[in-house]
BADO-263596 format. One line per 8 residues: for each residue x, y, z of N, C-alpha, C, O. Coordinates in steps of 0.001 Angstrom, whole numbers, plus 500000, padded with zeros to 6 digits. Example, Ala and Ser with C-alpha at 12.3 -4.5 7.8 and 13.67 -1.06 7.14 Angstrom:
# residues 2
513190/494310/507800/512300/495500/507800/513200/496700/507800/514236/496681/508465 ~ 512850/497750/507080/513670/498940/507140/512900/500030/507870/513409/501138/508039
This chain:
# residues 269
309796/580447/128551/310750/579354/128757/310053/578071/129204/310534/576968/128945 ~ 308912/578230/129880/308173/577052/130329/307730/576210/129142/307779/574982/129203 ~ 307295/576858/128056/306856/576109/126877/308007/575300/126283/307797/574182/125813 ~ 309215/575852/126298/310375/575123/125787/310707/573922/126675/311070/572853/126184 ~ 310577/574115/127989/310812/572997/128904/309790/571883/128681/310138/570702/128684 ~ 308532/572269/128489/307480/571273/128248/307750/570524/126944/307608/569303/126880 ~ 308138/571263/125907/308449/570636/124625/309606/569654/124763/309549/568547/124229 ~ 310654/570054/125476/311796/569169/125673/311404/567948/126501/311863/566838/126236
310552/568159/127506/310117/567051/128361/309276/566059/127569/309428/564848/127728 ~ 308392/566565/126717/307594/565684/125861/308493/564884/124918/308282/563690/124707 ~ 309482/565549/124362/310376/564874/123429/311139/563751/124130/311325/562677/123559 ~ 311579/563994/125359/312346/562988/126090/311465/561816/126541/311870/560658/126441 ~ 310266/562119/127034/309396/561053/127540/308696/560291/126430/308360/559120/126607 ~ 308467/560935/125280/307781/560249/124191/308618/559109/123625/308076/558176/123032 ~ 309941/559178/123805/310796/558084/123342/310499/556790/124088/310790/555700/123595 ~ 309920/556912/125275/309551/555741/126067/308073/555405/125893/307720/554243/125690
307210/556416/125971/305772/556163/126000/305230/555671/124666/304387/554773/124645 ~ 305690/556235/123551/305154/555789/122264/305480/554326/121976/304591/553594/121541 ~ 306721/553860/122198/306957/552416/122043/306105/551562/122978/305699/550459/122611 ~ 305832/552065/124186/304964/551324/125108/303552/551213/124535/302957/550136/124552 ~ 303021/552316/124032/301685/552291/123428/301643/551354/122227/300715/550555/122099 ~ 302647/551444/121338/302668/550600/120151/302837/549130/120521/302242/548253/119896 ~ 303656/548864/121546/303825/547489/121994/302536/546903/122544/302210/545748/122272 ~ 301798/547701/123322/300525/547234/123854/299497/547042/122742/298678/546125/122806
299535/547901/121723/298623/547732/120586/298923/546437/119837/298007/545715/119444 ~ 300206/546146/119641/300583/544897/118977/300185/543688/119818/299702/542693/119278 ~ 300382/543763/121130/299993/542658/122012/298483/542460/121995/298006/541326/122004 ~ 297729/543558/121969/296268/543453/121908/295824/542810/120610/294925/541969/120605 ~ 296454/543203/119499/296100/542607/118208/296395/541114/118193/295592/540330/117686 ~ 297549/540709/118749/297881/539282/118816/296899/538533/119707/296468/537429/119373 ~ 296549/539133/120836/295603/538492/121739/294245/538330/121070/293605/537285/121190 ~ 293810/539372/120365/292514/539311/119689/292527/538271/118574/291552/537541/118396
293618/538200/117828/293740/537207/116764/293738/535794/117325/293133/534893/116745 ~ 294413/535596/118454/294437/534274/119071/293052/533869/119557/292688/532696/119481 ~ 292278/534829/120055/290920/534515/120510/290024/534115/119347/289178/533232/119487 ~ 290207/534760/118203/289441/534387/117017/289787/532975/116567/288913/532221/116141 ~ 291080/532616/116663/291480/531262/116298/290912/530234/117269/290464/529164/116857 ~ 290932/530562/118553/290443/529614/119558/288946/529391/119443/288446/528336/119831 ~ 288224/530371/118916/286773/530219/118749/286401/529514/117448/285222/529315/117155 ~ 287417/529138/116673/287125/528555/115368/286915/527057/115362/286532/526512/114327
287144/526366/116463/286951/524920/116490/288056/524236/117255/288598/524788/118213 ~ 288397/523006/116821/289422/522229/117506/290802/522848/117250/291238/522986/116107 ~ 291463/523211/118331/292763/523872/118260/293767/523041/119065/293444/522582/120160 ~ 294976/522841/118537/296006/522106/119309/296263/522768/120655/296094/523977/120812 ~ 296672/521960/121616/296843/522457/122981/297917/523532/123071/297844/524423/123918 ~ 298923/523444/122187/299988/524438/122235/299456/525827/121867/299806/526823/122500 ~ 298609/525880/120839/298013/527166/120465/297069/527670/121549/296979/528876/121780 ~ 296367/526761/122214/295502/527158/123320/296327/527759/124455/295937/528760/125057
297468/527138/124736/298354/527657/125788/298868/529042/125409/298908/529946/126244 ~ 299259/529202/124148/299745/530508/123697/298638/531555/123820/298891/532691/124220 ~ 297408/531164/123474/296288/532097/123597/296056/532525/125033/295813/533701/125300 ~ 296130/531574/125964/295956/531901/127383/297070/532824/127863/296822/533790/128586 ~ 298298/532517/127455/299432/533360/127848/299297/534779/127285/299671/535746/127948 ~ 298769/534904/126077/298564/536230/125492/297508/537013/126273/297649/538219/126471 ~ 296461/536333/126712/295435/537012/127522/296031/537479/128844/295786/538606/129275 ~ 296810/536618/129485/297457/537001/130748/298419/538168/130513/298461/539112/131303
299184/538101/129435/300095/539195/129119/299364/540489/128830/299839/541568/129183 ~ 298201/540387/128184/297395/541579/127900/296926/542244/129195/297016/543463/129344 ~ 296427/541438/130123/295952/541994/131398/297103/542620/132177/296970/543723/132708 ~ 298222/541923/132245/299381/542474/132948/299905/543726/132252/300366/544663/132905 ~ 299829/543736/130917/300257/544911/130174/299403/546127/130456/299908/547248/130502 ~ 298091/545910/130648/297213/547026/130985/297588/547635/132335/297605/548856/132489 ~ 297887/546778/133308/298318/547291/134608/299654/548027/134483/299848/549079/135092 ~ 300567/547469/133694/301858/548137/133497/301675/549480/132798/302344/550455/133140
300776/549535/131826/300523/550784/131117/299921/551833/132041/300213/553022/131906 ~ 299079/551400/132982/298469/552344/133919/299512/552981/134829/299371/554140/135220 ~ 300567/552225/135171/301603/552757/136062/302804/553323/135311/303699/553903/135927 ~ 302835/553163/133997/303988/553629/133219/304240/555128/133359/305397/555520/133515 ~ 303205/555998/133311/303485/557435/133466/304109/557784/134810/304982/558648/134883 ~ 303667/557116/135875/304227/557400/137195/305688/556971/137264/306535/557717/137754 ~ 305981/555769/136772/307352/555279/136803/308255/556156/135938/309363/556512/136340 ~ 307767/556498/134745/308564/557344/133857/308792/558716/134466/309890/559264/134370
307754/559280/135096/307884/560590/135728/308912/560550/136853/309716/561471/136993 ~ 308890/559486/137655/309839/559364/138763/311268/559216/138255/312181/559869/138761 ~ 311463/558359/137254/312807/558144/136712/313325/559410/136041/314493/559772/136186 ~ 312444/560073/135307/312849/561303/134637/313227/562383/135651/314209/563098/135455 ~ 312459/562504/136725/312759/563477/137774/314109/563170/138420/314915/564072/138647 ~ 314345/561901/138710/315612/561516/139349/316802/561790/138440/317792/562386/138863 ~ 316698/561353/137193/317837/561489/136286/318078/562933/135869/319223/563345/135682 ~ 317007/563700/135722/317132/565057/135180/317580/566067/136235/318227/567061/135904
317241/565822/137501/317532/566815/138539/318477/566328/139626/319190/567138/140217 ~ 318503/565043/139904/319203/564555/141088/320479/563776/140785/321237/563454/141700 ~ 320718/563475/139532/321940/562745/139179/322862/563644/138360/322740/564868/138411 ~ 323769/563054/137617/324781/563844/136916/324171/564853/135949/324715/565941/135761 ~ 323040/564496/135335/322387/565417/134415/321932/566689/135111/321726/567720/134470 ~ 321775/566608/136441/321344/567779/137199/322334/568932/137126/321935/570094/137202 ~ 323626/568625/136980/324614/569700/136842/324316/570566/135625/324456/571788/135676 ~ 323904/569929/134528/323567/570674/133317/322198/571337/133446/322015/572480/133026
321249/570627/134021/319890/571171/134143/319871/572448/134962/319182/573406/134611 ~ 320624/572467/136050/320598/573620/136951/321349/574822/136399/321290/575905/136982 ~ 322052/574653/135284/322700/575804/134644/321773/576502/133645/322114/577564/133124 ~ 320604/575913/133377/319670/576531/132446/319101/577814/133040/318963/577918/134259 ~ 318767/578799/132196/318213/580077/132697/316737/579960/133067/315904/580719/132571 ~ 316423/579019/133927/315052/578800/134407/315119/578595/135912/316164/578256/136466 ~ 313989/578807/136555/313950/578582/137994/313345/577210/138292/312837/576529/137401 ~ 313413/576831/139544/312945/575508/139943/311442/575359/139762/310965/574263/139464
310691/576431/139934/309237/576364/139733/308913/575953/138303/308015/575141/138079 ~ 309633/576504/137341/309379/576160/135948/309756/574718/135647/309059/574034/134898 ~ 310856/574255/136227/311263/572864/136024/310218/571899/136581/309850/570926/135923 ~ 309747/572171/137787/308746/571299/138387/307423/571376/137646/306762/570356/137449 ~ 307027/572583/137231/305764/572739/136509/305787/571970/135199/304799/571325/134847 ~ 306891/572026/134473/306979/571307/133200/306846/569807/133397/306179/569134/132612 ~ 307470/569285/134427/307399/567850/134680/305996/567432/135123/305514/566371/134725 ~ 305341/568249/135936/303992/567923/136384/302995/567978/135226/302115/567124/135125
303128/568964/134364/302212/569090/133222/302369/567914/132269/301381/567309/131854 ~ 303603/567593/131924/303848/566476/131006/303391/565164/131626/302815/564317/130943 ~ 303646/564997/132914/303207/563782/133601/301689/563649/133568/301175/562558/133322 ~ 300962/564740/133811/299497/564696/133782/298981/564344/132395/298009/563599/132268 ~ 299617/564871/131355/299197/564554/129981/299405/563067/129681/298557/562441/129045 ~ 300515/562507/130128/300763/561085/129885/299814/560218/130691/299432/559139/130238 ~ 299422/560673/131888/298395/559950/132647/297103/559879/131843/296495/558814/131734 ~ 296680/561015/131279/295449/561051/130484/295576/560170/129248/294643/559450/128894
296739/560230/128590/296950/559406/127398/296921/557923/127744/296366/557121/126992 ~ 297514/557555/128876/297515/556153/129291/296102/555678/129606/295737/554551/129273 ~ 295304/556535/130250/293913/556166/130552/293123/555933/129268/292411/554936/129146 ~ 293247/556850/128313/292540/556687/127045/293030/555447/126303/292240/554742/125676 ~ 294329/555183/126375/294874/554000/125714/294334/552715/126330/294017/551764/125616 ~ 294229/552689/127668/293683/551504/128334/292234/551271/127915/291844/550136/127644 ~ 291435/552337/127861/290036/552207/127436/289951/551696/126001/289170/550792/125705 ~ 290760/552279/125108/290738/551871/123701/291188/550429/123535/290588/549674/122770
292245/550039/124249/292742/548669/124132/291729/547659/124668/291580/546569/124114 ~ 291033/548023/125748/289984/547136/126273/288854/546977/125264/288306/545885/125113 ~ 288502/548056/124575/287464/547984/123550/287919/547125/122381/287137/546334/121853 ~ 289176/547270/121969/289696/546450/120881/289705/544978/121277/289392/544105/120467 ~ 290065/544715/122527/290122/543338/122985/288769/542697/123198/288639/541476/123114 ~ 287749/543515/123474/286440/542962/123809/285439/543002/122657/284567/542139/122570 ~ 285554/543994/121773/284550/544180/120730/284899/543396/119470/286062/543285/119082 ~ 283854/542856/118846/283988/542324/117497/283914/543470/116497/283604/544607/116853
284206/543146/115231/284189/544188/114209/282805/544803/114070/282673/546007/113853 ~ 281776/543975/114195/280407/544484/114046/280011/545396/115197/279155/546266/115035 ~ 280632/545203/116364/280278/546033/117521/280734/547480/117351/280130/548389/117921 ~ 281788/547702/116575/282314/549055/116423/281347/549972/115677/281430/551194/115800 ~ 280441/549394/114912/279509/550229/114159/278502/550935/115058/277929/551953/114672 ~ 278285/550392/116265/277314/551010/117167/277971/551983/118133/277280/552656/118898 ~ 279315/552066/118109/280011/552957/119041/279644/554419/118814/279362/555118/119788 ~ 279632/554933/117541/279222/556340/117355/277811/556618/117848/277556/557656/118459
276891/555689/117584/275518/555896/118051/275445/555856/119568/274703/556624/120180 ~ 276215/554962/120175/276244/554894/121640/276795/556178/122233/276272/556681/123228 ~ 277856/556715/121624/278435/557971/122106/277439/559116/121965/277327/559963/122851 ~ 276712/559137/120840/275706/560187/120637/274582/560077/121664/274155/561083/122231 ~ 274104/558859/121902/273038/558659/122896/273521/559036/124295/272777/559620/125083 ~ 274773/558695/124592/275318/559033/125906/275414/560541/126087/275122/561060/127165 ~ 275823/561247/125030/275921/562701/125099/274548/563340/125277/274400/564277/126061 ~ 273547/562845/124557/272190/563382/124691/271626/563106/126087/270950/563954/126670
271906/561920/126612/271427/561589/127962/272075/562494/128999/271428/562918/129957 ~ 273360/562789/128802/274040/563671/129742/273467/565084/129679/273318/565741/130709 ~ 273146/565553/128476/272562/566888/128346/271204/566963/129026/270883/567955/129680 ~ 270406/565908/128870/269099/565885/129533/269268/565844/131056/268552/566524/131792 ~ 270225/565037/131510/270470/564961/132948/270953/566301/133491/270514/566739/134554 ~ 271850/566946/132765/272357/568249/133191/271248/569292/133207/271203/570145/134093 ~ 270349/569220/132220/269230/570163/132191/268278/569926/133346/267801/570880/133962 ~ 267994/568666/133649/267082/568361/134749/267674/568715/136106/266947/569016/137053
269019/568677/136193/269699/569008/137455/270163/570462/137487/270901/570867/138385 ~ 269725/571243/136500/270045/572675/136452/271565/572922/136460/272078/573748/137215 ~ 272249/572186/135607/273685/572376/135458/274550/571630/136445/275776/571722/136385 ~ 273946/570901/137344/274729/570206/138373/275497/569019/137807/276568/568686/138315 ~ 274974/568373/136764/275685/567239/136172/276996/567701/135548/278025/567040/135690 ~ 276956/568837/134857/278187/569393/134291/279149/569796/135394/280362/569623/135270 ~ 278596/570338/136478/279442/570700/137612/280109/569472/138208/281290/569516/138551 ~ 279367/568375/138337/279953/567135/138843/281057/566640/137917/282094/566167/138381
280834/566750/136601/281850/566314/135643/283116/567154/135779/284222/566616/135733 ~ 282965/568468/135944/284130/569341/136121/284839/569050/137438/286068/569054/137504 ~ 284058/568799/138484/284660/568467/139773/285422/567147/139699/286502/567014/140274 ~ 284857/566177/138992/285540/564895/138847/286825/565047/138045/287839/564421/138356 ~ 286776/565890/137002/287979/566147/136205/289061/566784/137064/290216/566361/137011 ~ 288706/567800/137858/289680/568442/138739/290190/567467/139788/291364/567500/140159 ~ 289309/566605/140263/289708/565592/141240/290786/564680/140666/291759/564358/141348 ~ 290612/564259/139400/291601/563390/138757/292912/564137/138526/293988/563586/138760
292830/565390/138068/294041/566171/137794/294837/566392/139074/296048/566170/139103 ~ 294155/566830/140133/294849/567051/141397/295351/565738/141991/296381/565708/142664 ~ 294617/564653/141739/295038/563360/142262/296355/562896/141669/297265/562500/142397 ~ 296458/562945/140339/297713/562510/139705/298841/563488/140022/299999/563086/140129 ~ 298510/564766/140171/299534/565743/140559/300047/565469/141966/301247/565550/142228 ~ 299120/565142/142874/299519/564840/144249/300416/563608/144303/301420/563596/145016 ~ 300052/562567/143546/300876/561352/143524/302275/561657/142992/303271/561201/143553 ~ 302344/562431/141911/303653/562784/141352/304483/563585/142342/305685/563354/142480
303847/564525/143031/304578/565356/143987/305050/564559/145200/306113/564842/145752 ~ 304271/563571/145614/304715/562711/146713/305979/561955/146311/306926/561841/147090 ~ 305977/561439/145072/307160/560734/144573/308340/561694/144458/309458/561353/144844 ~ 308097/562893/143929/309175/563882/143803/309748/564232/145173/310965/564321/145340 ~ 308864/564430/146153/309319/564791/147493/310167/563680/148105/311177/563949/148755 ~ 309752/562427/147894/310528/561305/148428/311914/561258/147803/312903/561023/148498 ~ 311990/561478/146505/313291/561512/145836/314129/562690/146314/315324/562541/146571 ~ 313507/563859/146434/314257/565048/146846/314832/564878/148248/315972/565265/148504
314049/564300/149152/314537/564087/150516/315562/562961/150551/316607/563100/151187 ~ 315280/561852/149879/316192/560712/149904/317549/561025/149304/318573/560568/149812 ~ 317566/561804/148221/318824/562119/147556/319555/563289/148203/320618/563691/147730 ~ 319000/563838/149274/319734/564875/149998/320791/564289/150914/321634/565023/151429 ~ 320763/562968/151131/321756/562297/151949/322950/561884/151081/322858/561829/149854 ~ 324057/561598/151741/325274/561229/151022/325312/559756/150646/325914/559390/149637 ~ 324674/558906/151447/324730/557471/151219/323325/556879/151238/322386/557456/151787 ~ 323216/555692/150610/321973/554920/150594/320793/555771/150084/319710/555750/150668
321010/556500/149019/319982/557425/148520/318743/556691/148034/317622/557088/148353 ~ 318934/555626/147267/317783/554896/146728/316972/554230/147838/315741/554247/147813 ~ 317674/553639/148817/316982/552989/149927/316211/554006/150753/315073/553753/151148 ~ 316817/555145/151014/316132/556188/151783/314955/556763/151006/313938/557123/151598 ~ 315085/556852/149696/313960/557310/148878/312776/556367/149010/311638/556817/149146 ~ 313030/555063/148973/311960/554083/149134/311305/554202/150508/310085/554091/150629 ~ 312114/554426/151539/311571/554576/152896/310691/555815/152986/309580/555749/153513 ~ 311173/556935/152478/310387/558165/152533/309134/558067/151662/308101/558651/151991
309223/557336/150558/308049/557163/149704/306949/556418/150454/305789/556830/150437 ~ 307317/555327/151106/306337/554583/151905/305798/555439/153047/304602/555425/153335 ~ 306689/556181/153690/306272/557024/154810/305286/558106/154361/304272/558336/155020 ~ 305582/558763/153250/304712/559833/152763/303334/559299/152356/302309/559909/152659 ~ 303323/558157/151669/302033/557601/151257/301221/557139/152469/300002/557308/152498 ~ 301885/556561/153460/301177/556162/154672/300658/557387/155423/299559/557364/155976 ~ 301448/558441/155437/301026/559670/156108/299780/560252/155451/298847/560672/156136 ~ 299769/560273/154130/298593/560779/153408/297400/559867/153639/296274/560342/153784
297634/558575/153675/296538/557636/153905/295928/557832/155294/294704/557858/155429 ~ 296756/557970/156317/296245/558196/157665/295484/559518/157750/294453/559603/158417 ~ 295998/560555/157068/295324/561846/157066/293961/561741/156386/292990/562343/156845 ~ 293885/560975/155286/292607/560791/154589/291603/560052/155472/290421/560397/155505 ~ 292082/559038/156184/291187/558300/157086/290675/559210/158204/289504/559144/158577 ~ 291552/560053/158730/291141/560977/159784/290097/561969/159277/289132/562274/159977 ~ 290296/562474/158052/289323/563418/157480/287979/562728/157269/286936/563295/157596 ~ 287993/561518/156729/286743/560783/156504/286032/560481/157816/284806/560557/157894
286801/560138/158847/286193/559859/160148/285516/561099/160718/284426/561012/161283 ~ 286159/562249/160570/285564/563486/161081/284338/563902/160290/283388/564448/160849 ~ 284358/563644/158977/283247/564074/158135/282007/563215/158329/280902/563734/158490 ~ 282195/561898/158314/281053/561000/158273/280671/560425/159638/279647/559754/159764 ~ 281473/560679/160636/281106/560213/161977/280670/561381/162850/279530/561440/163311 ~ 281601/562312/163070/281277/563443/163925/280263/564388/163276/279427/564978/163960 ~ 280347/564526/161941/279435/565446/161266/278288/564757/160564/277763/565289/159585 ~ 277880/563589/161032/276823/562842/160361/275499/563600/160359/274771/563553/159368
275172/564296/161446/273915/565036/161523/273851/566137/160476/272817/566336/159838 ~ 274949/566848/160302/274988/567928/159304/274873/567360/157897/274207/567960/157053 ~ 275505/566216/157616/275431/565620/156283/274034/565096/155982/273579/565159/154840 ~ 273351/564578/157005/272018/563998/156779/270994/565046/156392/269957/564710/155821 ~ 271260/566299/156687/270308/567354/156338/270461/567846/154907/269645/568646/154448 ~ 271491/567387/154183/271731/567820/152816/271023/566906/151826/270796/565727/152098 ~ 270678/567471/150673/270150/566664/149583/271292/565889/148925/272468/566115/149212 ~ 270911/564968/148034/271935/564178/147370/272900/565022/146563/274108/564788/146602
272382/566009/145824/273231/566879/145014/274126/567731/145900/275315/567888/145621 ~ 273559/568282/146965/274356/569103/147877/275446/568279/148555/276578/568739/148707 ~ 275099/567065/148961/276101/566199/149593/277217/565852/148617/278390/565835/148989 ~ 276845/565572/147348/277861/565266/146347/278804/566431/146113/280018/566247/146034 ~ 278243/567638/146003/279087/568817/145821/279981/569056/147029/281146/569426/146884 ~ 279429/568844/148230/280213/569045/149443/281353/568040/149527/282463/568393/149923 ~ 281084/566785/149155/282129/565755/149193/283243/566086/148212/284424/565973/148539 ~ 282857/566500/146996/283867/566874/146012/284667/568080/146478/285882/568140/146286
283977/569047/147095/284682/570242/147567/285718/569887/148626/286843/570385/148587 ~ 285342/569028/149572/286283/568605/150611/287446/567830/150006/288604/568037/150371 ~ 287121/566929/149070/288168/566131/148434/289147/567017/147661/290358/566805/147721 ~ 288625/568003/146940/289498/568893/146168/290377/569729/147080/291556/569933/146792 ~ 289811/570217/148182/290605/571001/149129/291706/570136/149742/292843/570586/149883 ~ 291372/568906/150101/292377/568002/150689/293489/567695/149690/294668/567701/150044 ~ 293106/567425/148438/294128/567155/147427/295003/568380/147185/296213/568257/146997 ~ 294391/569558/147191/295162/570783/146999/296153/570987/148145/297289/571404/147921
295721/570696/149367/296620/570817/150516/297795/569846/150385/298941/570210/150646 ~ 297500/568606/149978/298564/567616/149782/299543/568092/148711/300757/567975/148877 ~ 299013/568627/147617/299883/569125/146543/300785/570252/147038/301983/570270/146756 ~ 300203/571180/147770/300985/572319/148258/302075/571857/149225/303217/572306/149125 ~ 301739/570972/150152/302703/570505/151150/303886/569818/150477/305040/570140/150758 ~ 303598/568874/149592/304694/568111/148996/305410/568903/147914/306568/568617/147611 ~ 304756/569879/147331/305472/570779/146425/306490/571599/147200/307626/571765/146756 ~ 306084/572115/148367/307008/572899/149185/308170/572048/149693/309310/572508/149749
307867/570801/150064/308942/569895/150499/309922/569654/149357/311136/569725/149544 ~ 309386/569369/148174/310246/569138/147016/311075/570370/146681/312280/570278/146446 ~ 310420/571512/146663/311118/572756/146310/312207/573078/147332/313309/573477/146957 ~ 311906/572906/148617/312882/573214/149659/314121/572341/149523/315241/572850/149566 ~ 313940/571036/149359/315096/570142/149306/315863/570279/147992/317068/570028/147960 ~ 315196/570670/146916/315899/570860/145652/316693/572165/145632/317719/572256/144958 ~ 316225/573171/146363/316903/574474/146342/317850/574663/147513/318819/575414/147401 ~ 317593/573997/148640/318421/574212/149831/319253/573010/150240/320306/573166/150859
318793/571814/149902/319475/570593/150363/319918/569689/149223/320196/568510/149447 ~ 319990/570212/148013/320329/569383/146866/321748/568849/146979/322693/569591/147248 ~ 321875/567532/146766/323173/566863/146896/323397/566015/145646/322796/564951/145500 ~ 324253/566481/144755/324511/565787/143497/325737/564885/143554/326177/564380/142522 ~ 326286/564680/144723/327482/563843/144837/327149/562378/144584/328035/561525/144638
């Protein structure tokens, strides 16, 4: 049943994300075309103004695209579980764990897609046509360099890459769960649900930030002597290990908060 939920979630969210991707691609093409015109010689001031506005819109669009998966995930969670649609959703023969898992998986995939889209759009905006011919060779050289580095580090480079990947996955999952928890708690009240959600969202993010600062202070201040005895590779692995454990703890805490309020305190009024 989880696969069906994921398929349905992709179908619902793709109606928003694909137009966003296509819109950003069209804006990038217009921006790139305007830059080619501006480099061609004397251009009227109106076209110059339009070119500048397109560049500003492109930059703002990249920031909007980076946050689009989070906003879409939050809106989808609210509408699908906490509003009128929740009456229908909760009648499905699935449990809350499956509902939350489907939303987290789809959200993580859209985060990855948005990241790749931002990289591709930046390349389209920055590269000339002749520059694209060296991209395959650059990718091949980068892959060979990574293999040599991994061989010289006895597999540690690949380990760092896997740790970084897990760090990103747990990071976006933690952010999504914090948002879900804020919505679940805020909508458990009878009045001022949206305002209370915003308050709890700020509170949860500040709480995580203070906890992160406390962990960093304990690691790099009180434990400085222990860290100084490690090699660079060992210190890097230790830092990633601590970061992954902290992110996992954050995910577990806010998952339990979300699950508790959705199963015990859910208020669809």
